[in-house]
C-alpha positions in Angstrom: 2.8 -5.2 -33.1 -0.5 -2.7 -33.6 0.2 0.8 -31.6 -2.9 1.9 -30.8 -1.7 5.2 -29.9 0.6 7.4 -27.8 -1.2 6.4 -24.4 -1.6 3.3 -22.1 -4.1 1.6 -20.8 -4.3 1.5 -17.3 -6.4 -1.5 -15.5 -6.9 -1.4 -11.7 -9.1 -1.1 -8.7 -10.0 2.6 -9.3 -13.4 2.7 -7.5 -11.9 0.5 -4.9 -12.3 1.3 -1.1 -9.3 -0.4 -0.2 -5.1 0.2 -0.7 -4.3 -1.0 -4.3 -7.3 1.5 -5.1 -5.7 4.2 -3.7 -2.2 3.6 -5.3 -4.2 2.8 -9.0 -5.5 6.6 -8.9 -2.3 8.2 -7.7 -0.4 6.2 -10.0 -2.9 7.8 -12.7 -3.0 10.9 -11.7 0.6 11.2 -12.0 0.9 9.8 -15.2 -1.9 12.4 -16.4 0.2 15.6 -14.6 3.1 14.0 -16.8 1.0 14.7 -20.0 0.1 10.8 -20.7 -2.8 9.9 -22.6 -4.6 7.1 -20.3 -7.8 4.9 -20.7 -8.9 4.1 -17.1 -10.3 0.2 -16.6 -12.3 0.1 -13.5 -11.5 -4.0 -11.9 -14.1 -5.2 -9.6 -12.5 -6.5 -7.0 -13.9 -10.0 -4.9 -15.0 -10.7 -1.8 -17.4 -7.7 -1.6 -14.6 -5.0 -1.5 -15.9 -3.0 -4.3 -17.4 -0.6 -2.2 -17.8 2.5 -4.7 -15.1 5.3 -3.7 -16.2 8.9 -3.9 -12.4 9.8 -4.9 -12.3 7.4 -7.7 -11.7 9.5 -11.1 -15.4 9.6 -13.5 -13.7 8.4 -16.8 -13.7 4.8 -16.1 -14.2 2.3 -18.4 -15.1 -1.6 -18.0 -13.3 -4.8 -19.1 -15.8 -5.4 -22.0 -15.5 -2.2 -23.3 -11.7 -2.5 -26.1 -8.6 -1.0 -24.5 -7.2 1.5 -27.6 -3.0 2.1 -26.3 -0.9 -0.6 -27.4 0.8 -0.6 -23.6 -1.5 -2.7 -20.8 -0.2 -1.8 -17.1 -1.9 -3.7 -14.2 -1.8 -2.1 -11.1 -2.8 -5.8 -9.3 -1.5 -8.2 -7.6 -0.7 -11.6 -9.0 -4.0 -14.0 -8.2 -6.3 -11.1 -9.7 -3.9 -10.6 -12.4 -4.5 -14.5 -13.5 -8.2 -13.9 -13.0 -8.3 -10.7 -14.9 -6.4 -11.3 -18.0 -8.2 -14.8 -18.7 -11.7 -13.3 -18.6 -11.0 -10.5 -20.4 -8.6 -11.2 -23.1 -10.4 -10.3 -26.1 -10.5 -6.1 -24.6 -6.8 -6.7 -22.7 -4.9 -7.9 -26.0 -2.3 -8.6 -24.2 -1.1 -11.3 -26.7 0.6 -8.3 -29.0 0.7 -5.0 -26.7 3.7 -4.6 -24.2 2.0 -5.3 -20.4 2.9 -4.5 -17.6 2.4 -4.7 -14.4 3.5 -3.1 -10.2 1.9 -5.4 -7.9 2.9 -5.7 -4.1 4.5 -8.6 -2.1 5.3 -8.2 1.9 8.2 -10.8 2.3 11.1 -11.0 0.4 10.5 -13.8 -1.2 8.2 -14.4 -4.2 6.3 -17.6 -3.9 6.6 -20.4 -6.5 2.8 -19.1 -8.2 3.9 -15.5 -8.3 6.8 -16.0 -10.0 5.0 -18.5 -12.6 2.6 -14.9 -13.4 5.6 -12.4 -13.0 7.4 -14.4 -15.7 4.5 -13.5 -18.4 4.6 -9.9 -18.0 7.5 -7.7 -20.3 7.3 -5.2 -17.6 7.7 -5.6 -13.9 7.7 -2.9 -11.9 8.5 -1.9 -7.9 6.1 0.5 -6.0 9.1 0.4 -3.2 13.0 -0.7 -3.2 12.2 -3.4 -0.8 9.5 -5.2 -3.5 12.6 -3.8 -6.5 15.2 -6.2 -4.5 12.4 -8.7 -4.3 11.2 -8.9 -8.0 15.0 -8.4 -9.5 16.3 -11.3 -7.6 13.0 -13.8 -8.2 12.5 -12.8 -12.5 14.8 -13.6 -15.2 12.0 -12.2 -18.1 10.9 -9.2 -17.6 12.4 -5.5 -17.6 12.1 -5.3 -13.5 12.3 -1.2 -12.5 11.4 0.7 -9.6 9.2 3.2 -9.6 8.1 4.9 -6.6 4.8 5.5 -5.4 3.1 9.1 -5.6 0.7 10.0 -3.2 -1.7 13.1 -3.3 -3.9 14.2 -0.5 -4.6 17.8 -1.7 -7.3 18.8 0.5 -8.7 15.5 1.4 -7.4 15.7 4.8 -9.3 17.8 7.7 -8.9 17.4 11.2 -12.5 17.0 12.8 -12.1 15.4 16.2 -15.1 16.5 17.8 -17.0 14.5 15.1 -14.9 11.3 15.9 -15.9 11.7 19.1 -11.7 12.1 20.1 -10.9 14.4 23.5 -8.9 18.0 22.2 -6.6 17.5 25.4 -5.7 13.9 24.5 -2.4 12.6 22.6 -4.7 10.1 20.2 -2.7 7.4 18.3 -4.1 5.4 15.6 -4.1 1.7 14.1 -5.4 1.2 10.8 -5.5 -2.1 9.1 -7.9 -4.1 6.6 -8.9 -7.6 7.4 -8.7 -8.9 3.9 -4.7 -7.6 4.0 -4.0 -10.8 7.1 -4.6 -9.7 10.3 -1.5 -11.4 11.5 0.9 -9.7 9.4 -0.3 -6.0 10.2 -0.7 -6.9 14.0 -2.5 -4.4 15.8 -2.7 -6.6 18.9 0.9 -5.5 19.2 0.1 -1.9 18.6 -2.7 -2.4 21.5 -0.4 -4.5 23.9 2.4 -1.7 23.9 -0.6 1.5 24.2 -1.5 -0.6 27.4 2.3 -1.4 28.5 3.3 1.7 28.1 0.2 3.6 30.0 -1.2 1.5 32.3 -3.9 4.1 33.8 -2.8 7.1 32.3 -6.1 8.7 31.3 -5.0 11.4 29.1 -3.9 9.6 26.3 -6.2 7.4 23.1 -5.9 4.5 20.8 -8.1 4.6 18.0 -8.5 0.8 16.0 -9.9 1.8 12.5 -10.2 -1.4 10.8 -11.4 -1.9 6.7 -13.9 -4.3 5.0 -14.0 -5.9 8.7 -17.4 -8.0 8.2 -16.5 -9.5 4.4 -16.1 -12.7 6.0 -17.7 -14.5 8.9 -14.1 -16.6 9.9 -13.3 -13.0 10.9 -15.7 -12.5 13.5 -13.4 -14.1 15.8 -11.0 -11.5 15.5 -13.4 -8.7 15.9 -15.1 -9.7 18.5 -11.7 -10.1 20.6 -11.2 -6.6 19.2 -14.5 -5.2 20.6 -13.5 -6.9 24.3 -10.7 -5.3 24.2 -12.2 -1.9 23.5 -15.6 -2.5 25.9 -12.6 -3.0 29.2 -10.6 0.2 28.4 -12.5 2.9 27.5 -8.9 4.6 25.7 -9.6 2.1 23.2 -12.1 3.5 20.0 -12.8 0.4 17.8 -13.8 1.8 14.1 -14.7 -1.3 12.1 -16.8 0.5 9.5 -15.6 1.0 6.6 -15.5 4.5 5.7 -14.8 7.0 2.1 -11.1 7.6 1.6 -12.0 11.6 2.4 -13.2 10.3 5.8 -10.0 8.0 6.9 -7.7 10.5 5.9 -10.0 13.3 8.3 -9.4 10.2 11.1 -6.1 10.5 10.3 -5.5 14.3 10.5 -7.4 14.3 13.8 -4.8 11.9 15.3 -1.5 12.4 16.6 0.9 9.2 16.2 0.5 6.6 14.1 1.5 3.0 15.2 2.3 -0.1 12.5 4.3 -2.9 14.5 3.4 -4.8 11.2 5.4 -8.0 10.6 6.2 -7.1 6.5 4.8 -4.1 4.4 5.0 -4.2 0.9 5.1 -0.4 0.9 3.6 0.7 4.4 0.8 3.3 2.4 -0.7 4.5 5.9 2.2 5.1 7.2 3.4 7.2 3.9 -0.4 9.4 4.1 0.3 9.9 7.6 3.6 11.4 7.4 2.4 13.3 4.1 0.5 15.3 6.6 3.0 15.9 9.4 2.3 13.0 11.5 4.6 11.1 13.4 4.9 7.4 13.0 5.9 4.6 15.2 6.7 1.2 13.1 8.8 -1.7 13.0 11.9 -1.0 11.0 11.5 -3.4 8.4 10.6 -3.9 4.9 8.8 -1.8 2.6 8.0 1.6 4.7 12.3 2.0 5.4 12.4 3.5 2.1 11.0 7.0 3.6 11.3 6.4 7.1 14.1 7.6 8.8 15.6 8.3 12.6 15.0 11.6 12.1 11.7 11.8 10.3 10.0 8.8 12.5 10.5 6.3 15.5 11.0 2.9 14.2 11.1 -0.4 16.1 13.7 -3.0 16.5 12.9 -6.3 15.7 13.5 -10.1 14.7 13.3 -12.5 12.2 10.9 -15.1 12.5 9.1 -17.7 10.6 6.3 -16.0 8.5 3.5 -18.3 10.5 -0.2 -17.6 12.1 -0.9 -15.7 9.2 -5.4 -15.5 8.2 -5.3 -15.2 4.6 -4.3 -17.7 2.5 -1.6 -15.9 0.1 0.5 -16.0 3.3 -0.1 -19.7 4.6 3.1 -21.9 4.2 2.1 -24.3 1.8 1.9 -20.9 -0.4 5.0 -19.0 0.8 8.3 -19.3 -0.7 10.6 -22.0 1.4 11.8 -20.4 5.0 9.9 -17.2 4.3 10.0 -15.2 7.4 8.7 -11.4 8.9 9.4 -9.3 11.3 8.1 -9.6 15.2 8.8 -5.9 16.6 9.8 -5.3 20.2 6.7 -4.5 21.7 8.5 -3.3 24.8 10.6 -0.5 22.6 7.1 0.6 21.2 5.5 1.1 24.3 8.9 3.2 24.9 8.5 5.5 22.0 4.7 6.1 22.8 5.9 7.1 26.1 8.4 9.5 25.1 5.8 11.0 22.2 3.7 12.2 24.9 5.8 13.1 27.6 8.1 15.8 25.3 5.1 17.3 22.7 8.5 18.9 21.4 10.0 15.0 20.1 6.6 14.4 18.8 6.3 18.1 16.8 10.2 17.7 15.4 9.7 14.2 14.4 6.8 14.9 12.6 7.5 18.7 10.8 10.7 16.3 9.5 8.5 14.0 8.4 6.3 16.4 6.2 9.5 17.8 5.2 10.9 14.5 3.6 7.4 13.9 2.1 7.5 17.1 0.0 11.1 16.2 -1.1 10.4 13.1 -1.5 7.1 13.6 -4.0 8.9 16.2 -5.9 10.7 13.4 -7.1 8.0 12.0 -8.8 7.9 11.4 -12.5 6.9 8.8 -14.9 10.6 8.1 -16.0 11.0 5.0 -14.7 8.0 3.1 -17.2 8.7 4.7 -20.0 12.5 3.9 -19.4 10.8 0.7 -18.8 8.8 0.5 -22.1 12.1 2.0 -23.8 14.3 -1.1 -22.8 11.5 -3.2 -23.4 11.5 -2.4 -27.2 15.4 -1.9 -27.7 15.8 -5.6 -26.2 13.0 -6.9 -29.2 14.8 -4.7 -31.6 16.3 -7.0 -35.1 20.1 -6.7 -35.0 20.7 -4.0 -37.1 17.9 -2.0 -36.2 18.2 1.9 -35.8 18.0 2.2 -31.9 15.8 5.3 -32.7 13.4 3.1 -34.6 13.1 0.5 -32.1 12.5 2.6 -29.3 9.5 4.1 -31.5 8.1 0.5 -31.4 
């Protein structure tokens, strides 16, 4: 293998205004702060999701430009991996480089097609322990490692209730999801139902429903009309269905008191991590990726029962594409409603949970490093060493 220099080619939705774009930008910053040389390749998403976000790095390259380094790292999910590598093979040169990827998957079992794609990689990294267990049990070829997701909020999260039309005296809940990430998996209607159950008539509470990429597909219109109808019938529900720059999304979150995610499955739960980093209390289903940073003392976990993974709005989660007998969580809405009531009636509880969330996030962030990636590269190189080769030389590649 030709050594393209000490550095890593990073491929991801760096300019994207959605979760995987946030992921790519945060890992790139972590690597840079760890002293690694990186070459950032901006991948354009399909379905019109590639609205350039103001928070993206300036030194972005395209898939047409030859990537210079000996390691390729893709922050892409399996479907995009196969598409991008096929289109840009000459620039990526995947055939003579170490190829690593960090995908996300929300269920406990990988679909067969995803297994086939990921088996072609040398290294598969997991951004959550939930994903690590899934990948490690399904993949036999690649080196599989857990690499905790970093998050840098900095000064982007400035509260501005007046701007968002939020009553300064109300307790404001917020739930958020991307229509392209599957409506039924994210389960915003569960959050609305729990809110209305908790507060049938109370007027000093609000629920903000933030929808990203709401208008990309005509088939989604029926769901948006249902959300709009609910908001029109209950002025306490505030629907925001326009796409916002990342800094404005963080400002909206900072203007609220409690985040609600009654999801059925999450690979990580990035929104939850963002809110907890701000010292906000979160109410969320106690299953999947978010449970690596949620505890009984820093959040409000909601019980659930396992049910078959059915009713998805996105093809990736439909039955024919899933592993056999795939299941996800059905959150207990009455328990979520009880948490909502308690957090409104006991502001001290709300403050304590949020403060602990902020402290736990700070401790978590202190442990962020590039060691998982570098260790995985070293392990892979040693596995390819010729018999009798000095391990120190093998590790150099």
